[in-house]
C-alpha positions as CSV (number, residue, x, y, z in Angstrom):
1,M,94.2,103.5,109.3
2,T,96.8,100.7,109.4
3,E,96.2,98.6,112.5
4,L,98.9,96.9,114.4
5,D,99.2,93.2,113.4
6,P,98.6,91.0,116.5
7,L,101.6,88.9,115.3
8,I,103.8,91.4,117.0
9,V,103.0,89.8,120.3
10,A,104.5,86.5,119.2
11,Q,107.4,88.4,117.6
12,V,108.4,90.2,120.9
13,D,108.2,86.9,122.7
14,A,110.5,85.1,120.3
15,L,112.8,88.1,120.0
16,L,113.4,88.2,123.8
17,D,113.6,84.4,124.3
18,G,116.5,83.9,126.7
19,E,117.3,87.6,127.2
20,H,117.8,88.5,130.9
21,N,119.0,92.1,130.6
22,P,116.0,94.4,131.0
23,I,117.6,97.3,129.2
24,T,118.4,95.1,126.2
25,A,114.9,93.7,126.2
26,L,113.2,97.1,126.4
27,A,115.5,98.6,123.8
28,N,114.7,95.9,121.3
29,A,110.9,96.0,122.2
30,S,110.8,99.7,121.4
31,A,112.7,99.2,118.1
32,L,110.3,96.5,117.1
33,L,107.3,98.7,117.7
34,Y,108.8,101.8,116.1
35,N,109.8,100.0,113.0
36,T,106.6,98.0,112.7
37,M,104.0,100.7,113.3
38,P,103.7,103.4,110.6
39,D,103.1,107.1,111.5
40,L,105.0,107.2,114.9
41,N,107.4,109.7,116.2
42,W,108.1,108.0,119.5
43,A,107.9,104.5,121.0
44,G,109.4,103.5,124.3
45,F,109.3,103.2,128.0
46,Y,109.1,105.3,131.1
47,L,110.2,103.3,134.2
48,Y,109.2,104.1,137.7
49,S,112.1,105.1,140.0
50,P,111.1,104.6,143.7
51,T,114.2,106.7,144.7
52,N,113.0,109.7,142.7
53,A,109.3,108.9,142.9
54,S,109.1,109.6,139.2
55,L,108.7,107.9,135.8
56,D,112.2,108.2,134.3
57,L,113.0,107.9,130.6
58,G,113.9,104.4,129.5
59,P,114.8,102.8,126.2
60,F,113.1,104.3,123.3
61,Q,113.1,105.1,119.5
62,G,112.2,108.5,118.2
63,Q,112.5,112.2,119.0
64,V,114.2,113.6,122.2
65,A,111.8,113.1,125.1
66,C,111.0,114.3,128.6
67,M,113.4,112.7,131.1
68,H,111.2,112.6,134.2
69,I,107.4,112.6,134.6
70,Q,105.6,112.6,137.9
71,P,102.9,109.9,138.5
72,G,99.5,111.5,137.8
73,Q,101.0,114.1,135.4
74,G,100.3,114.0,131.6
75,V,99.1,110.9,129.8
76,V,102.1,108.8,130.9
77,G,101.8,109.7,134.6
78,T,98.0,109.4,134.6
79,S,98.2,105.9,133.0
80,F,100.7,104.8,135.7
81,A,98.8,106.4,138.6
82,Q,95.5,104.9,137.5
83,Q,97.0,101.6,136.5
84,Q,95.1,101.6,133.2
85,A,95.8,101.9,129.5
86,L,94.9,105.1,127.8
87,R,94.2,105.8,124.1
88,V,94.2,109.5,123.5
89,P,93.0,110.5,120.0
90,N,94.0,114.2,120.4
91,V,96.6,114.9,123.1
92,H,95.8,118.6,122.9
93,E,92.4,117.8,124.5
94,F,93.9,115.9,127.4
95,A,93.9,118.0,130.5
96,G,97.5,118.3,131.7
97,H,99.1,116.9,128.6
98,I,102.9,117.3,128.7
99,A,104.2,118.2,125.3
100,C,107.6,116.5,125.2
101,D,107.5,116.7,121.4
102,A,105.3,119.4,119.8
103,A,104.7,117.2,116.8
104,S,102.8,114.6,118.8
105,N,99.0,114.7,118.3
106,S,97.9,111.3,119.5
107,E,99.2,108.8,122.1
108,V,98.6,105.4,123.6
109,V,100.1,104.4,127.0
110,V,100.0,100.9,128.6
111,P,101.1,100.1,132.1
112,L,104.0,97.6,132.2
113,T,103.4,95.2,135.0
114,V,105.9,92.5,136.0
115,G,104.3,90.0,138.4
116,T,102.3,92.2,140.7
117,T,104.6,95.3,140.3
118,T,103.9,98.0,137.8
119,V,107.5,99.0,136.8
120,G,106.5,101.7,134.3
121,V,104.6,102.3,131.1
122,L,104.9,101.6,127.4
123,D,104.3,105.0,125.6
124,I,103.7,105.5,121.9
125,D,103.2,108.9,120.1
126,S,102.1,109.8,116.7
127,P,102.1,113.1,114.7
128,R,98.7,112.0,113.3
129,L,95.5,112.7,115.1
130,D,93.5,109.6,116.2
131,R,96.3,107.3,115.0
132,F,95.6,104.4,117.4
133,S,92.5,102.2,117.2
134,E,90.9,100.1,120.0
135,N,92.4,97.0,118.3
136,D,95.8,98.7,118.5
137,L,95.3,99.3,122.2
138,K,94.3,95.6,122.8
139,T,97.3,94.4,120.8
140,L,99.7,96.7,122.7
141,Q,98.3,95.4,126.0
142,A,99.0,91.9,124.9
143,F,102.5,93.1,123.7
144,A,103.2,94.5,127.2
145,Q,102.1,91.3,128.9
146,A,104.3,89.2,126.6
147,L,107.2,91.6,127.2
148,A,106.7,91.5,131.0
149,K,107.3,87.8,131.0
150,H,110.9,88.5,129.9
151,L,111.5,91.2,132.6
152,D,112.6,91.1,136.3
153,A,111.2,93.9,138.4
154,D,114.2,93.7,140.8
155,A,116.6,94.1,137.9
156,I,114.8,97.1,136.7
157,R,114.8,98.7,140.1
158,K,118.6,98.3,140.3
159,V,118.9,100.5,137.2
160,Y,116.0,102.9,138.1
């Protein structure tokens, strides 16, 4: 298994230096992940909409995706509701898994917290079973923290 190089944390920080538009930042962050990690079919974000009380599809790279996910539902909603990262080696064994793409077999989801506000989640899917290691998860958590430093929760709420 090819593990994610921790250098990606510094790369996202440098890439987003001086960027203030959250959509632009999230779009480039998803492109960086999608083009850096092999064996993915989806990399992107679901952002929490207080108006809809749902996690709404944000910038991403990959296959067509579910547009709205309720907190507590599926891997994405569970990660958001529990405020914890989840590494799922086999999504078909995850109770309540939402199959947005039938080709997905493993998934990793990391809450995206800006300041003290969790604004959504980073979601990455693979067609390969057990694609993501514990080290990948740790690197993605650091990636989400570095990314969050370039985001403004209020600016995201204006869009979502």
